N, C-alpha and C positions, 0 to 999 in steps of 0.2 A: 118503791114509795116509802116515805118515812111517816109513821103514824104515832100520834100521841097515845100514851097508854090508856087514857080515858076512852079514846075512840076504839081501841082494841077490845076493851072490856065491854063495850056496848055493841060491837059488831064482830061476832064470832068468826066470820069469814076472813077478817083481817089478821087473825092470829097466825095462820100458817105463813102468810106473807112476811109478817114481822120476824118470825123465827128464821125463815129463809134468808132474809136480808142480814140478820145478825150472823148467820152461818157464813154467808158469802163474804162479809166484811172480815170475819175471823180467818177464813181461808186465805184471803189475799195477804194477810199479815203473817200468818203462822204456818201456812200449808206447805208440806213437802210433796213435791210432785211424785206421783206413783209411776214407776217405770213399767210400761206395758209393751212387751215384745214377745208374744207367744211364738213357739216353734211351729212352723207351718209344715204339715205332713200332706203333701199333694198326692192325691190318688188319680193317676192318669191311665191305669190299665187294670183289667180285672184281676190280675195276679196280685195286686196290692190291696184288694178290697178286704179280704179276710183279716189281715193284720190290722188294718185301720179300724174295722168294725170292732175287733177284739179289744183294741186299745180304748175305744169309747166305752164298751161294756165294763172294762176293768177299772175305769176311773172312779174314785170314791167321791169326787166332787160332783155337784150339780152340773149337768151338761147344758151348755148354751148352744142355740141353733140360730143361724142366719142364712137366708137365701138371697141370691142375686138373680134377677130375671131380665129377660129381654122385654121390649115394649109389648110384644105379643103374648107375654106370660110364660114363655118357655124358660126353663131353668138354664142358667149359665154355670152356676156352681152352688154347692151347699156346704156350709161350714159348720162343723160340730166340734165342740171342745170346751175349753175354759181359758183362764188367764195364762196357763202354762203351755198348752199345746192346742192347735186347731187342725183337725182333719178336714181337708177340702176336697170334695169330689168334683171333678171337672165335668164339663158338658158332655163329653163323649161317654164317659163312664156312666153318667146318669141316664143314658139311653138304654142301658142293658137291663132287661127285665129282672134278672137275678139280683142285680145291685139295688134296684128299686125295692125288691122284696126284703133284702137285708136291712136297708135303711128304715123301711116301714116297721119291721120287727123291732128294731132298736127304739124307734120313736113311739111304739105302742107299748113297749115293755119296760122302758127306762124313763125315770123322771128327767124332764128337760124344761128349759126356760127360753123364751124369746122376748124381744121387745116389740110390742104390737104383734103378739103371736098370731092373731087372726090372719094377718097378711101372709106370714110364713107358712102357717098350717094350710091355708087355702091354696097357695102356690104349689106346695108339695102335693096336695090332694089332686089338683088339676093335672099334675104331671105324673099321676099314677103312683103316688106314695102316700097311702093312708097313714094317719097319725093321730095321737091323742094328746092335746095340750095339757101340760101340767102346771106351769107357772107363766106369768106375763109381767115383766118388769115395768111396762108402761102402766098397767093397772095398779101394781104395787105402789109405784111412785104417786099416781094420782090419788090413791086412797090415803096415803100419808101426807101429801101436799097437793091439794086440788087446784092450785093456781093455774090459770090458762097460759098457754105459750111456754110452759117449762117442762113439758113431758117428752120432748124429743130425745132420742138416744144421745146425740152429740151434745145437746145442752146439759143433760144430766151428767154425762161423763166429764164435761168441762167444769161444772159446778162442784162435783164431788171429788174428782181426781185431777183437776187442772189439766185435762187432756188437751193436746194440741188440736188444731183444726185439720185433722187427718184426711178429711174429704175435700180439701181445697183444690187439689189437682183434678178432681173428678167433676167439679161443678160445670166445667165448660161443655161437658157431654149432655147436659140438660136431661138427665134421667134415661138417656139411651145407653144403658150400661153395657150393651153388646159392643159398643165402640171403644170402651176403655181398654187399654193394653192389659193383657192378662196378668202380668206380674203386679201391676198397680191394683187391679181389681182383687186379686187374691190377698194382697196385703190389707186392703181396705176391709174385705170380708173377715179376715182374721181378727182385726181390731174391733169390728162390730161384735164378734163373738166374745172376745176377751172382756170388753167393757160391759157387755150384757151380763156376763158371769159375775163381774165385780159389783155391778149395781144390784144384782140379786142378793149377794152376800151382805151388802150394806143395808138393804131394806127388809130382809126377811124377818128380823126381830122387831123392827118398827111395825111392819104390816101385821104381825101376829097380835098386836094390841088394837087393831082396827077390825071393821067388818070384813076385811079382805079374805081371811081364811074361812070364815063361817058362811059367807054369802057370795062374795064376788068370785072367789076361786072356783067354787062349786058350779058356777054358771058359765064358766069360760067356754066349755065345749057345747 
């Protein structure tokens, strides 16, 4: 929507919309697309787990997490990483108790972020992987820009980074993610992780100026 400045001055809620529209217009004219193509480290056997977990622990960047589940809630894969690399644990590995314990230890002892983290955290917990949420990019975005209908991961990635419609090939499966060919699912999962990491970096300074750090973040868990 286009608002007259007088309307914005009299309606505080219109201000974020005005700023977002200005940003979107600027992006369309001046924006250089961010190339996002993280290296996928696929963990398919127990022998690969230690190296993958160690890589996550060693990363200096905030870790982003994204899970893909079946309709019955079982895990298909778990992606952990950033815009540079994403470790993806496949379904078979995630059934090994020792692997669940290693991932849980990582997610209880290392700062991590997810988009709509409640979903990911709940799915992990239901599948035997306790965890402690540290950051949620959906809440960060909503705190900085409370407009409805703009808080989805793909929408934010497109608005901020001119992301392509990378889930286009998956829409035909109608949320039955277990039917998606695994190479396509792993690529999709890796991009969800990468864009979550980028969105976190974008909003962390903005969110620090809002009640997010002092109120909302503390209530996530």
